[in-house]
Backbone as CSV, one residue per row, in Angstrom:
resi,resn,N_x,N_y,N_z,CA_x,CA_y,CA_z,C_x,C_y,C_z
1,MET,6.358,-43.138,-24.357,7.137,-42.080,-23.455,6.406,-40.424,-23.787
2,SER,5.732,-40.040,-22.723,5.633,-38.554,-23.096,6.679,-37.751,-23.252
3,ASP,6.374,-36.655,-24.069,7.361,-35.316,-24.231,7.987,-34.823,-23.129
4,PRO,9.017,-34.830,-22.447,9.320,-34.502,-21.065,9.039,-33.139,-21.213
5,LEU,8.973,-32.285,-22.001,8.688,-30.791,-21.834,6.850,-30.577,-22.256
6,SER,6.388,-31.524,-21.987,4.705,-31.532,-22.076,4.223,-31.120,-21.187
7,ALA,2.897,-30.260,-20.904,2.347,-30.108,-19.885,1.768,-31.167,-18.692
8,ARG,1.485,-30.545,-17.586,1.198,-31.650,-16.382,-0.302,-32.376,-16.870
9,PRO,-0.138,-33.497,-16.946,-1.176,-34.330,-17.364,-2.679,-34.283,-16.173
10,GLU,-3.682,-34.644,-16.510,-4.791,-34.148,-15.602,-4.844,-34.872,-14.720
11,GLY,-4.804,-34.467,-13.472,-4.994,-35.659,-12.124,-3.638,-35.747,-11.528
12,VAL,-2.881,-35.338,-12.261,-1.401,-35.480,-11.172,-1.122,-34.356,-10.619
13,ALA,-0.799,-34.674,-9.081,-0.772,-33.676,-8.029,0.184,-32.770,-8.162
14,PHE,1.654,-33.354,-8.504,2.866,-32.774,-8.655,3.732,-33.230,-9.986
15,LEU,4.181,-32.357,-10.680,5.178,-32.502,-11.708,6.192,-32.018,-11.600
16,LEU,7.450,-32.741,-11.480,8.652,-32.490,-11.238,9.656,-32.667,-12.645
17,GLY,10.942,-32.356,-12.352,11.667,-32.735,-13.425,13.152,-32.572,-13.047
18,LEU,13.974,-33.160,-13.617,15.441,-33.276,-13.469,16.127,-32.894,-14.845
19,ILE,16.945,-31.637,-14.438,17.896,-31.206,-15.863,19.438,-31.490,-15.585
20,GLY,19.969,-32.001,-16.532,21.357,-32.266,-16.866,21.814,-33.148,-17.678
21,SER,23.010,-33.825,-17.708,23.465,-34.434,-18.949,23.757,-35.839,-18.561
22,GLY,23.231,-36.768,-19.349,23.385,-38.297,-19.139,22.830,-38.941,-18.109
23,ILE,21.300,-38.302,-17.839,20.618,-38.624,-16.415,19.582,-39.744,-17.144
24,GLY,20.054,-40.188,-17.801,18.827,-41.509,-18.205,18.903,-42.635,-16.917
25,PRO,20.196,-42.966,-16.278,20.003,-43.874,-15.253,19.744,-43.445,-13.909
26,SER,19.355,-42.297,-13.863,19.288,-41.320,-12.514,17.776,-42.531,-11.774
27,LEU,17.983,-42.557,-10.493,17.380,-43.293,-9.678,16.195,-41.903,-8.996
28,THR,16.678,-40.818,-9.104,15.678,-39.626,-8.301,14.272,-39.878,-8.788
29,PRO,13.885,-39.979,-10.199,12.439,-40.028,-10.522,11.832,-41.020,-9.801
30,PRO,12.062,-42.418,-9.801,11.214,-43.560,-9.201,11.561,-43.113,-7.589
31,MET,12.331,-42.647,-7.122,12.542,-42.438,-5.573,11.066,-41.303,-5.239
32,HIS,11.246,-40.386,-6.078,9.974,-39.285,-5.784,8.602,-39.706,-6.096
33,GLU,8.463,-40.282,-7.039,7.336,-41.021,-7.457,6.665,-42.066,-6.643
34,ARG,7.654,-42.863,-6.022,7.301,-43.949,-5.185,7.150,-43.245,-3.684
35,GLU,7.865,-42.447,-3.460,7.430,-41.549,-1.957,6.205,-40.954,-2.027
36,ALA,5.979,-40.414,-3.291,4.659,-39.635,-3.064,3.476,-40.566,-3.134
37,ALA,3.329,-41.829,-3.768,2.349,-42.855,-3.631,2.495,-43.263,-2.385
38,GLU,3.436,-43.533,-1.641,3.423,-43.867,-0.413,2.276,-42.894,0.464
39,LEU,2.766,-41.750,0.081,2.104,-40.743,0.990,0.729,-40.478,0.197
40,GLY,0.343,-41.311,-0.665,-1.240,-41.329,-1.097,-1.449,-40.157,-1.929
41,ARG,-0.141,-39.520,-2.766,-0.343,-38.362,-3.891,0.200,-38.952,-4.743
42,SER,-0.226,-38.260,-6.158,0.018,-38.493,-7.596,1.391,-37.541,-8.127
43,LEU,2.041,-38.400,-8.312,3.520,-37.355,-8.803,4.302,-37.961,-9.880
44,GLU,4.571,-37.054,-11.034,5.081,-37.499,-12.215,6.515,-36.807,-12.422
45,TYR,7.449,-37.445,-12.669,8.820,-36.788,-12.392,9.751,-37.184,-13.866
46,ARG,9.950,-36.022,-14.602,10.432,-36.318,-15.801,11.850,-36.022,-15.915
47,THR,12.494,-36.502,-16.769,14.101,-36.298,-17.061,14.141,-35.332,-18.251
48,LEU,14.802,-34.356,-18.113,14.945,-33.298,-19.182,16.574,-33.322,-19.495
49,ASP,16.858,-34.493,-20.410,18.395,-34.691,-20.555,18.860,-33.775,-21.626
50,ILE,19.716,-32.862,-21.228,19.997,-31.982,-22.401,20.674,-32.778,-23.296
51,ASP,21.535,-33.679,-23.370,22.090,-34.454,-24.472,20.934,-34.830,-25.381
52,GLU,20.170,-35.575,-24.711,18.880,-35.932,-25.742,18.152,-34.992,-26.318
53,LEU,18.237,-33.901,-25.710,17.341,-32.769,-26.310,17.963,-31.886,-27.140
54,GLY,19.317,-32.269,-27.445,20.240,-31.827,-28.349,20.316,-29.960,-27.569
55,ALA,20.445,-29.930,-26.205,20.596,-28.688,-25.798,22.096,-28.509,-25.383
56,GLU,22.401,-27.341,-24.823,23.732,-27.058,-24.321,23.520,-26.498,-22.845
57,PRO,24.482,-26.919,-22.005,24.553,-26.729,-20.544,24.173,-25.211,-20.426
58,GLY,24.198,-24.164,-21.343,23.810,-22.938,-21.112,22.197,-22.735,-21.263
59,ASP,21.637,-23.569,-21.839,20.050,-23.572,-22.014,19.457,-23.930,-20.902
60,VAL,19.963,-24.030,-19.841,19.353,-24.483,-18.523,18.314,-23.517,-18.051
61,GLY,18.372,-22.141,-18.388,17.638,-21.061,-18.204,16.315,-21.079,-19.136
62,ALA,16.483,-21.539,-20.468,15.461,-21.655,-21.407,14.625,-22.892,-20.953
63,LEU,15.223,-24.181,-20.501,14.428,-25.288,-20.009,13.787,-25.026,-18.601
64,MET,14.392,-24.219,-17.865,13.727,-23.919,-16.565,12.341,-23.002,-16.986
65,ARG,12.386,-22.078,-17.757,11.126,-21.253,-17.970,10.264,-21.904,-18.745
66,SER,10.618,-23.058,-19.545,9.702,-23.784,-20.040,9.121,-24.587,-19.261
67,ALA,10.020,-25.409,-18.312,9.269,-26.312,-17.257,8.066,-25.282,-16.638
68,ARG,8.529,-24.121,-16.123,7.389,-23.422,-15.365,6.534,-23.240,-16.281
69,ARG,6.424,-22.759,-17.531,5.227,-22.291,-18.073,4.145,-23.306,-18.420
70,LEU,4.637,-24.580,-18.305,4.166,-25.845,-18.508,3.424,-26.389,-17.234
71,GLY,3.854,-25.621,-16.331,2.941,-26.346,-15.004,3.968,-27.198,-14.131
72,PHE,5.220,-27.130,-14.225,6.020,-27.888,-13.156,6.149,-27.464,-12.066
73,ASP,6.024,-28.045,-10.968,5.981,-27.274,-9.632,7.516,-27.378,-9.220
74,GLY,8.403,-27.893,-9.679,9.790,-27.485,-9.388,10.767,-28.637,-10.132
75,LEU,12.098,-28.344,-10.132,13.011,-28.813,-10.677,14.415,-29.288,-9.763
76,ASN,15.032,-30.574,-10.261,16.315,-30.700,-9.606,17.618,-30.524,-10.842
77,ILE,18.470,-29.718,-10.604,19.551,-29.706,-11.181,20.560,-30.575,-10.979
78,THR,21.226,-30.840,-12.028,22.568,-31.567,-11.839,23.745,-31.203,-12.747
79,HIS,24.604,-31.649,-12.763,25.891,-31.719,-13.684,25.463,-31.754,-15.151
80,PRO,25.634,-30.493,-15.901,26.911,-29.448,-15.683,26.187,-28.320,-15.250
81,CYS,24.856,-28.400,-14.623,24.036,-27.166,-14.679,23.870,-26.611,-13.449
82,LYS,24.357,-27.038,-12.321,24.316,-26.473,-10.786,24.732,-24.922,-10.995
83,GLN,25.657,-24.658,-11.332,25.968,-23.049,-11.604,25.490,-22.181,-12.708
84,LEU,25.484,-22.629,-13.720,24.782,-22.121,-14.800,23.178,-21.792,-14.389
85,ALA,22.745,-22.207,-13.619,21.303,-22.126,-13.068,20.957,-20.811,-12.502
86,LEU,22.121,-20.434,-11.781,21.994,-19.239,-11.005,21.278,-17.736,-11.450
87,ARG,21.825,-17.542,-12.645,21.531,-16.184,-13.223,19.878,-16.201,-13.291
88,HIS,19.289,-17.331,-13.333,17.981,-17.644,-14.007,16.713,-17.733,-12.530
89,LEU,17.494,-17.352,-11.618,16.565,-17.267,-10.391,15.825,-15.829,-9.977
90,ASP,14.945,-16.054,-8.935,14.388,-15.123,-8.465,14.912,-14.541,-7.244
91,GLY,15.282,-15.767,-6.615,15.928,-15.610,-5.175,16.609,-16.822,-4.865
92,LEU,17.613,-16.584,-3.872,18.571,-17.962,-3.231,18.470,-18.043,-1.714
93,THR,18.646,-19.309,-1.399,18.623,-19.475,0.228,19.808,-19.222,0.372
94,PRO,20.475,-18.666,1.669,21.641,-18.349,2.161,22.949,-19.433,1.818
95,ASP,22.556,-20.557,1.853,23.682,-21.756,1.918,23.641,-21.677,0.279
96,ALA,22.736,-21.639,-0.478,23.016,-21.859,-2.144,23.656,-20.649,-2.724
97,GLU,23.350,-19.093,-2.078,23.864,-18.160,-2.363,25.606,-18.177,-1.704
98,ALA,25.931,-18.802,-0.805,27.355,-19.014,-0.243,27.933,-19.943,-1.185
99,LEU,27.400,-20.813,-1.784,27.865,-22.162,-2.519,28.138,-21.759,-3.940
100,GLY,27.180,-20.883,-4.351,27.148,-20.452,-5.722,26.401,-21.476,-6.621
101,ALA,25.661,-22.421,-6.346,25.334,-23.625,-7.098,24.094,-23.907,-6.385
102,VAL,23.278,-24.569,-7.202,21.790,-25.064,-7.002,21.478,-26.397,-7.465
103,ASN,21.054,-27.168,-6.801,20.413,-28.580,-7.233,18.757,-28.718,-7.175
104,THR,18.069,-27.865,-6.628,16.840,-27.631,-6.412,16.211,-26.211,-7.061
105,VAL,15.043,-26.410,-7.567,14.302,-25.067,-7.857,12.898,-25.164,-7.691
106,VAL,12.405,-24.141,-7.148,10.885,-24.425,-6.620,10.226,-23.320,-7.231
107,PHE,9.100,-23.703,-7.948,8.463,-22.500,-8.452,7.210,-22.203,-7.735
108,GLY,7.063,-20.969,-7.516,5.922,-20.477,-6.411,5.388,-19.155,-6.656
109,GLU,4.841,-18.663,-5.589,4.176,-17.358,-5.513,5.761,-16.450,-5.649
110,ALA,6.433,-16.676,-4.930,7.744,-15.853,-4.791,8.559,-15.824,-6.007
111,GLY,8.299,-16.614,-7.166,9.169,-16.711,-8.428,9.797,-18.128,-8.444
112,VAL,11.026,-17.813,-8.712,11.595,-19.442,-9.074,13.153,-18.785,-8.115
113,GLN,12.759,-19.671,-7.109,13.592,-19.955,-5.778,14.691,-21.026,-5.962
114,GLY,15.920,-20.975,-5.722,16.935,-21.773,-5.733,17.450,-22.288,-4.614
115,HIS,17.525,-23.449,-4.185,17.837,-24.089,-2.818,19.364,-25.121,-3.414
116,ASN,20.017,-25.193,-2.217,21.287,-26.495,-2.465,20.942,-27.514,-0.887
117,THR,20.393,-28.520,-1.472,20.403,-29.756,-0.631,21.217,-30.865,-0.716
118,ASP,22.581,-30.476,-1.505,23.630,-31.394,-1.729,24.397,-31.310,-0.638
119,TRP,24.649,-30.086,-0.123,25.745,-29.758,1.080,25.207,-30.755,2.392
120,SER,23.928,-30.229,2.753,23.381,-30.924,3.873,23.210,-32.727,4.034
121,ALA,23.043,-32.980,2.515,22.775,-34.249,2.333,24.245,-35.364,2.484
122,PHE,25.260,-34.309,1.761,26.507,-35.107,1.900,26.917,-34.910,3.714
123,ALA,26.859,-34.046,4.416,26.926,-33.868,5.721,26.110,-34.945,6.599
124,ARG,24.908,-35.347,6.205,24.053,-36.414,6.929,24.813,-37.795,6.411
125,SER,25.082,-37.775,5.327,25.622,-39.232,5.026,26.902,-39.515,5.459
126,LEU,27.798,-38.220,5.501,29.136,-38.669,6.139,29.092,-39.007,7.611
127,GLU,28.154,-38.500,8.239,27.941,-38.795,9.665,27.445,-39.905,10.031
128,ALA,26.360,-40.434,9.281,25.813,-41.728,9.386,26.684,-42.973,8.775
129,GLY,27.481,-42.756,7.814,28.172,-43.593,6.752,29.459,-43.906,7.308
130,LEU,30.248,-42.753,7.993,31.632,-42.888,8.424,31.722,-42.241,9.940
131,PRO,31.086,-42.866,10.942,30.904,-41.935,11.927,32.612,-41.991,12.791
132,GLY,32.858,-40.948,13.382,34.124,-40.908,14.009,35.444,-40.640,12.961
133,ALA,35.086,-40.702,11.817,36.280,-40.682,10.602,36.953,-39.405,11.214
134,PRO,38.300,-39.326,11.200,38.817,-37.976,11.217,38.967,-36.913,10.017
135,LYS,38.724,-35.899,10.354,38.228,-34.953,9.214,39.391,-33.841,9.091
136,ASP,40.101,-33.870,10.039,40.912,-32.594,10.120,41.686,-32.180,8.870
137,ARG,42.540,-33.358,7.946,42.877,-32.843,6.695,42.382,-33.869,5.603
138,VAL,41.617,-33.072,4.625,40.756,-33.908,3.489,41.014,-33.104,2.089
139,LEU,41.118,-34.069,1.159,41.566,-33.689,-0.219,40.216,-34.007,-0.772
140,LEU,39.885,-32.805,-1.505,38.333,-32.834,-2.297,38.909,-32.710,-3.855
141,LEU,38.288,-33.884,-4.592,38.676,-33.827,-5.997,37.318,-33.565,-7.045
142,GLY,37.241,-32.594,-7.609,36.196,-31.829,-8.227,35.564,-30.508,-7.595
143,THR,35.493,-29.667,-8.423,35.118,-28.255,-7.668,33.946,-27.767,-8.543
144,GLY,32.859,-28.489,-9.177,32.023,-28.032,-9.695,30.896,-27.832,-8.755
145,GLY,29.440,-27.950,-8.983,28.587,-27.711,-8.191,28.527,-28.892,-7.150
146,ALA,28.643,-30.045,-7.246,28.718,-31.089,-6.266,29.908,-30.793,-5.308
147,GLY,31.481,-30.613,-5.888,32.241,-30.283,-5.179,32.078,-28.836,-4.046
148,SER,31.607,-28.198,-4.813,31.279,-26.790,-3.798,30.410,-27.365,-2.511
149,ALA,29.558,-28.119,-2.919,28.596,-28.487,-1.794,29.336,-29.452,-0.750
150,VAL,30.221,-30.157,-1.220,30.880,-31.149,-0.357,32.022,-30.431,0.314
151,GLY,32.570,-29.549,-0.247,33.538,-28.605,0.739,33.093,-27.863,1.511
152,TYR,31.816,-27.293,1.574,30.824,-26.521,2.536,30.663,-27.587,3.648
153,ALA,30.063,-28.649,3.025,29.668,-29.487,4.297,30.986,-30.069,5.028
154,LEU,32.240,-30.061,4.455,33.536,-30.564,5.360,33.641,-29.311,5.954
155,MET,33.831,-28.262,5.803,34.059,-27.290,6.595,33.235,-26.994,7.664
156,ARG,31.730,-26.980,7.405,30.812,-26.960,8.289,31.104,-28.313,9.482
157,ALA,31.520,-29.186,8.995,31.816,-30.555,9.906,33.005,-30.494,10.847
158,GLY,33.764,-29.637,10.559,35.065,-29.316,11.295,36.315,-29.520,10.733
159,THR,36.399,-29.638,9.437,37.456,-29.898,8.646,38.445,-28.976,8.817
160,GLY,39.469,-29.050,9.256,40.731,-27.923,9.548,41.585,-27.467,8.402
161,GLU,41.702,-28.497,7.600,42.595,-28.111,6.476,42.047,-28.765,5.212
162,LEU,41.544,-28.458,4.291,40.833,-28.641,3.109,41.719,-28.450,1.701
163,ALA,41.855,-29.346,1.197,42.914,-29.127,-0.408,41.677,-29.485,-1.395
164,VAL,41.768,-28.493,-2.182,40.766,-28.906,-3.229,41.619,-29.003,-4.826
165,SER,41.266,-29.872,-5.618,41.985,-29.980,-6.978,41.082,-30.041,-7.924
166,ASP,41.373,-29.915,-9.204,40.496,-29.766,-10.297,41.442,-29.753,-11.679
167,PRO,41.163,-30.369,-12.714,41.852,-30.135,-13.792,41.709,-28.553,-14.396
168,ASP,40.924,-27.956,-14.035,40.674,-26.658,-14.190,41.041,-26.121,-13.091
169,PHE,42.464,-25.533,-12.717,43.019,-25.060,-11.645,42.440,-23.699,-11.266
170,GLU,42.082,-23.097,-12.013,41.279,-21.533,-11.673,40.071,-22.053,-11.237
171,ARG,39.336,-22.802,-11.682,38.543,-23.053,-10.501,38.491,-23.652,-9.460
172,ALA,39.577,-24.625,-9.337,39.951,-24.881,-7.988,40.292,-23.630,-6.921
173,GLU,40.789,-22.823,-7.603,41.441,-21.653,-6.877,39.837,-20.788,-6.547
174,LEU,39.411,-20.465,-7.038,38.062,-19.910,-6.726,37.381,-20.322,-5.949
175,LEU,37.204,-21.659,-5.955,36.391,-22.495,-4.803,37.333,-22.304,-3.474
176,ALA,38.396,-22.736,-3.856,39.335,-22.031,-2.226,39.149,-21.103,-1.640
177,ALA,39.156,-19.773,-2.767,38.999,-18.697,-2.093,37.605,-18.562,-1.625
178,ASN,36.655,-18.986,-2.064,35.080,-18.750,-1.576,35.036,-19.338,-0.455
179,LEU,35.215,-20.756,-0.041,35.421,-21.227,1.283,36.581,-20.706,2.316
180,ARG,37.763,-20.097,1.929,38.261,-19.391,2.844,37.364,-18.029,3.697
181,GLY,36.961,-17.448,2.578,35.938,-16.216,2.737,34.769,-16.643,3.910
182,LEU,34.309,-17.938,3.622,33.279,-18.343,4.613,33.686,-18.844,5.803
183,PHE,35.002,-19.376,5.810,35.403,-20.141,7.060,36.954,-19.458,7.311
184,PRO,36.942,-18.367,7.829,38.097,-17.569,7.889,39.394,-18.243,8.748
185,ASP,38.688,-18.920,9.979,39.626,-19.953,10.719,40.158,-20.883,10.323
186,ARG,39.841,-21.467,8.887,40.297,-22.817,8.476,41.131,-22.498,7.199
187,VAL,41.927,-23.548,6.987,42.890,-23.762,5.939,42.150,-24.107,4.676
188,CYS,42.115,-23.694,3.577,41.470,-24.036,2.327,42.379,-23.604,1.280
189,ARG,43.313,-24.653,0.225,43.987,-24.249,-0.545,43.878,-25.221,-1.780
190,ALA,43.953,-24.498,-3.250,44.178,-25.313,-4.467,45.066,-26.009,-4.752
191,VAL,44.860,-27.306,-5.049,46.255,-28.137,-5.289,46.320,-28.241,-6.973
192,PRO,47.314,-28.070,-7.526,47.422,-28.693,-8.938,47.255,-30.194,-8.963
193,VAL,46.797,-30.672,-10.286,46.773,-31.936,-10.153,48.308,-32.784,-9.964
194,ALA,49.254,-32.087,-10.438,50.659,-32.740,-10.330,50.848,-32.823,-8.787
195,GLN,50.296,-32.228,-7.752,50.515,-32.319,-6.531,49.394,-33.334,-5.473
196,VAL,48.800,-33.845,-6.496,47.576,-34.842,-5.676,48.228,-35.757,-5.141
197,ALA,49.331,-36.336,-5.480,49.916,-37.509,-5.125,50.617,-37.319,-3.624
198,ASP,51.165,-36.167,-3.514,51.880,-35.657,-1.986,50.744,-35.330,-1.090
199,THR,49.734,-34.679,-1.754,48.579,-34.053,-0.946,47.889,-35.380,-0.276
200,VAL,47.580,-36.274,-0.873,46.656,-37.611,-0.504,47.400,-38.367,0.555
201,ARG,48.631,-38.366,0.318,49.467,-39.057,1.514,49.344,-38.381,2.799
202,ALA,49.243,-37.077,3.142,49.014,-36.420,4.072,47.492,-36.068,4.775
203,SER,46.883,-36.821,3.930,45.189,-36.584,4.287,44.702,-37.797,4.837
204,ASP,43.797,-37.253,5.910,43.003,-38.194,6.345,41.594,-38.924,5.784
205,GLY,41.202,-38.060,4.720,40.009,-38.689,3.734,40.334,-37.991,2.602
206,LEU,39.352,-38.730,1.592,39.704,-38.260,-0.011,38.000,-38.448,-0.412
207,VAL,37.658,-37.324,-0.852,36.539,-37.142,-1.470,36.115,-36.911,-3.322
208,ASN,35.779,-37.943,-3.895,35.639,-37.792,-5.242,34.165,-36.908,-5.346
209,ALA,34.079,-35.689,-5.994,32.957,-35.223,-6.412,32.996,-34.801,-8.014
210,SER,34.068,-35.630,-8.386,34.264,-34.962,-10.034,33.261,-36.092,-10.688
211,PRO,33.187,-35.896,-12.080,32.204,-36.766,-12.757,32.897,-38.403,-12.993
212,VAL,34.324,-38.307,-12.706,34.981,-39.412,-12.904,34.358,-40.602,-12.206
213,GLY,33.953,-41.687,-12.748,33.519,-42.744,-12.217,31.960,-43.242,-12.347
214,MET,31.253,-41.952,-13.027,29.915,-42.058,-13.453,29.902,-43.194,-14.585
215,ALA,28.701,-43.540,-15.124,28.490,-44.381,-16.105,29.067,-43.992,-17.466
216,HIS,29.014,-42.707,-17.442,29.298,-42.147,-18.843,30.893,-41.588,-18.718
217,HIS,31.285,-41.609,-17.644,32.817,-41.279,-17.300,33.616,-41.949,-16.718
218,PRO,33.990,-43.278,-17.062,34.388,-44.508,-16.454,36.034,-44.114,-15.817
219,GLY,36.110,-44.893,-14.945,37.752,-44.544,-14.517,37.869,-44.234,-12.895
220,THR,39.216,-43.786,-12.568,39.204,-43.421,-11.076,39.734,-41.906,-11.323
221,PRO,39.438,-41.155,-10.400,40.117,-39.457,-10.658,41.549,-39.392,-10.144
222,LEU,42.149,-40.546,-9.678,43.875,-40.564,-9.244,44.254,-41.802,-9.139
223,PRO,45.395,-42.033,-9.184,45.966,-43.477,-9.328,45.671,-44.227,-7.724
224,THR,45.302,-45.595,-8.119,44.439,-46.065,-7.058,45.765,-46.516,-6.257
225,GLU,46.992,-46.864,-6.592,48.087,-47.064,-5.823,48.406,-45.875,-4.664
226,LEU,47.602,-44.849,-4.627,47.857,-43.969,-3.827,46.947,-44.273,-2.525
227,LEU,45.897,-45.018,-2.478,45.142,-45.277,-1.376,46.044,-46.545,-0.611
228,ARG,45.491,-46.278,0.899,46.042,-46.666,1.882,45.202,-46.941,3.204
229,PRO,45.418,-47.781,3.810,44.323,-48.210,4.821,43.669,-47.182,5.748
230,SER,44.739,-46.272,6.102,44.358,-45.438,6.866,43.450,-44.108,6.695
231,LEU,43.599,-44.249,5.164,42.789,-43.232,4.428,41.172,-43.581,4.260
232,TRP,40.390,-42.897,4.723,38.963,-43.105,4.169,38.464,-42.516,2.766
233,VAL,37.790,-42.976,2.226,37.365,-42.619,0.845,35.919,-42.431,0.227
234,ALA,35.268,-41.333,0.050,33.773,-41.190,-0.571,33.984,-40.944,-1.847
235,ASP,32.797,-41.231,-2.358,32.425,-40.729,-3.768,30.857,-40.324,-3.973
236,VAL,30.792,-39.264,-4.263,29.253,-38.719,-4.340,28.580,-39.424,-5.649
237,VAL,29.341,-40.113,-6.715,28.573,-40.751,-7.661,27.753,-41.990,-6.943
238,TYR,26.646,-42.136,-7.491,25.981,-43.324,-7.190,25.315,-44.137,-8.431
239,ARG,25.822,-43.793,-9.564,25.581,-44.736,-10.778,26.599,-45.049,-11.636
240,PRO,27.498,-46.021,-11.325,27.172,-46.806,-10.497,27.498,-46.789,-9.076
241,LEU,26.906,-47.347,-8.124,27.042,-47.331,-6.805,28.119,-47.521,-6.309
242,GLU,29.070,-48.793,-6.631,30.332,-49.303,-6.396,31.281,-48.677,-7.643
243,THR,31.883,-47.553,-7.362,32.628,-46.891,-8.157,33.938,-47.841,-8.445
244,GLU,34.705,-47.395,-9.325,36.096,-48.304,-9.556,36.895,-47.601,-8.287
245,LEU,36.710,-46.211,-7.895,37.804,-45.910,-7.032,37.232,-46.538,-5.410
246,LEU,36.084,-46.712,-5.261,35.582,-47.281,-4.240,35.717,-48.847,-4.308
247,ALA,35.819,-49.447,-5.394,36.255,-50.813,-5.153,37.746,-51.133,-4.898
248,ALA,38.428,-50.118,-5.524,39.865,-50.211,-5.172,40.168,-49.749,-3.753
249,ALA,39.309,-48.741,-3.234,39.669,-48.615,-2.010,39.382,-49.365,-0.836
250,ARG,38.125,-50.418,-1.314,37.880,-51.420,-0.255,38.884,-52.548,-0.207
251,GLU,39.375,-52.873,-1.497,40.437,-53.849,-1.668,41.811,-53.492,-0.899
252,ARG,42.065,-52.249,-0.564,43.378,-51.537,0.101,42.981,-51.402,1.687
253,GLY,41.897,-51.770,2.061,41.426,-51.772,3.289,40.723,-50.428,3.838
254,CYS,40.435,-49.647,2.900,39.966,-48.281,3.433,38.482,-48.216,3.958
255,ARG,38.076,-47.308,4.686,36.907,-47.155,5.062,36.085,-46.450,3.676
256,VAL,35.049,-46.785,3.475,34.666,-46.090,1.941,32.943,-45.572,2.552
257,LEU,32.723,-44.783,1.603,31.309,-44.099,1.924,30.828,-43.756,0.538
258,SER,29.603,-44.637,-0.141,29.130,-44.578,-1.551,28.352,-43.328,-1.762
259,GLY,27.877,-42.972,-2.715,27.078,-41.857,-3.110,25.413,-42.018,-2.581
260,LYS,25.390,-43.022,-2.149,24.146,-43.539,-1.977,23.300,-42.567,-0.941
261,GLY,23.982,-42.342,0.414,23.401,-41.549,1.305,22.995,-40.149,0.716
262,MET,24.236,-39.527,0.196,23.913,-38.173,-0.548,22.748,-38.039,-1.543
263,ALA,22.415,-39.173,-2.542,21.484,-39.205,-3.413,20.343,-39.236,-2.674
264,VAL,19.994,-40.026,-1.766,18.992,-40.074,-1.034,18.288,-38.803,-0.259
265,HIS,19.548,-38.567,0.535,18.959,-37.230,1.389,18.595,-36.206,0.825
266,GLN,19.373,-35.775,-0.490,19.237,-34.518,-1.159,17.903,-34.715,-1.886
267,ALA,17.539,-35.892,-2.078,16.221,-36.236,-3.174,15.254,-35.829,-1.950
268,ALA,15.387,-36.393,-0.721,14.369,-36.325,0.319,13.827,-34.891,0.710
269,GLU,15.035,-33.985,0.648,14.881,-32.650,1.205,14.352,-31.853,-0.199
270,ALA,14.620,-32.139,-1.400,13.995,-31.524,-2.615,12.596,-31.983,-2.451
271,PHE,12.367,-33.404,-2.293,10.999,-33.673,-2.317,10.184,-32.827,-1.363
272,GLY,10.523,-32.711,-0.417,9.746,-31.891,0.738,9.808,-30.338,0.357
273,LEU,11.050,-29.670,-0.184,10.877,-28.228,-0.523,9.708,-27.963,-1.869
274,ILE,9.679,-29.125,-2.779,8.954,-28.736,-3.592,7.487,-29.187,-3.665
275,THR,7.146,-30.214,-2.913,5.653,-30.649,-2.564,4.927,-30.273,-1.340
276,GLY,5.833,-30.004,-0.252,5.651,-29.386,1.034,4.933,-30.620,1.784
277,LEU,5.186,-31.780,1.173,4.883,-33.236,1.673,6.212,-33.180,2.832
278,VAL,6.177,-34.216,3.875,7.125,-34.888,4.769,7.637,-36.215,4.507
279,PRO,8.907,-36.489,3.777,8.884,-37.703,3.109,9.565,-38.731,4.544
280,ASP,9.619,-40.108,4.153,10.179,-40.747,5.304,11.539,-41.200,4.569
281,ARG,12.707,-40.638,5.226,13.885,-40.903,4.656,14.329,-42.544,4.724
282,ASP,13.908,-43.225,5.997,14.404,-44.437,6.081,13.632,-45.084,4.724
283,ARG,12.340,-45.025,4.434,11.738,-45.922,3.372,12.182,-45.342,2.002
284,MET,12.787,-44.180,1.920,13.333,-43.948,0.601,14.868,-44.218,0.615
285,LEU,15.444,-44.696,1.661,16.840,-45.473,1.581,16.570,-46.657,1.210
286,ALA,15.442,-47.396,2.028,15.105,-48.776,1.538,14.702,-48.955,0.206
287,HIS,14.109,-47.834,-0.342,13.546,-48.086,-1.770,14.839,-47.793,-2.631
288,PHE,15.780,-46.978,-2.371,16.684,-46.824,-3.270,17.528,-48.262,-3.304
289,ASP,17.829,-48.898,-2.343,18.112,-50.188,-2.209,17.411,-51.419,-3.038
290,GLY,16.142,-51.058,-3.361,15.566,-52.101,-4.260,15.714,-51.746,-5.540
291,LEU,15.592,-50.376,-5.705,16.002,-49.776,-7.320,17.191,-50.295,-7.584
292,GLU,18.264,-50.099,-6.855,19.637,-50.411,-7.153,19.870,-51.803,-7.607
293,ARG,19.315,-52.645,-6.519,19.247,-54.035,-7.026,18.650,-54.532,-8.133
294,ALA,17.392,-53.763,-8.551,16.651,-54.231,-9.869,17.565,-53.712,-11.072
295,SER,18.635,-52.878,-10.812,19.083,-52.122,-12.008,20.522,-52.823,-12.353
296,ALA,20.898,-53.455,-11.316,22.098,-53.930,-11.152,22.214,-54.972,-12.530
297,PRO,23.350,-55.148,-13.239,23.635,-55.944,-14.372,23.400,-57.529,-13.815
298,ALA,22.968,-58.325,-14.709,22.801,-59.580,-14.067,24.051,-60.640,-13.905
């Protein structure tokens, strides 16, 4: 395996990378490489796992600068670096600025430009995966970069009352205040963990945007006995695709939405932004399914 921070190999049209923690199982690299091959272009995608590199989340700026110097065309940014990357950019799209988080960084003539494709990817996934689901009152768990994007997408989709909760209550309050400023005609409030049970009982839907449920963070973000058939449940985690939360929700008769759609749509948008090519989203969704089956335990 090549050094993840080595320069672009000769003959490679595009060089991309992913910065984050515990990203070894990510399906983003093969999705990008396969789609480029389908379009007749060569692309190499490397994972820059801060755990494996012995780095800290705050080192994201140094990693971004190294990647640019070595010829990378752009990067995806994931947990826990989506908000920390902001201070190392030359520019932001309006949506990324409003969210205070980026998941895509493009290196070009205009410098280092930050984008957020998470919110629009979740919006697409929600519309396609849970058509007609009531969204008036929704509980959002997790207020990091992914949570900010999901909250923004829900408000833009028409959610009238959004409750946000996080073990770090101050962070939940900051997200709620930001969303109230962006959507002054809606209700958005921070909910202490101790009040989650009462809140979920009064909600139409529940979204887990916390790391709980990931391969490196097993478990559920709330007691599963709180789930009921009239509640729809979405999870942004996609490794594993069937999280413990979604499995429990299915058993209780809930409509569920996995992290597949968000993962693929954000990847497709990032692919287009960095390469300038137009990806086939249906083909990328089908490729994701094949990768997921191939990586599933026997």
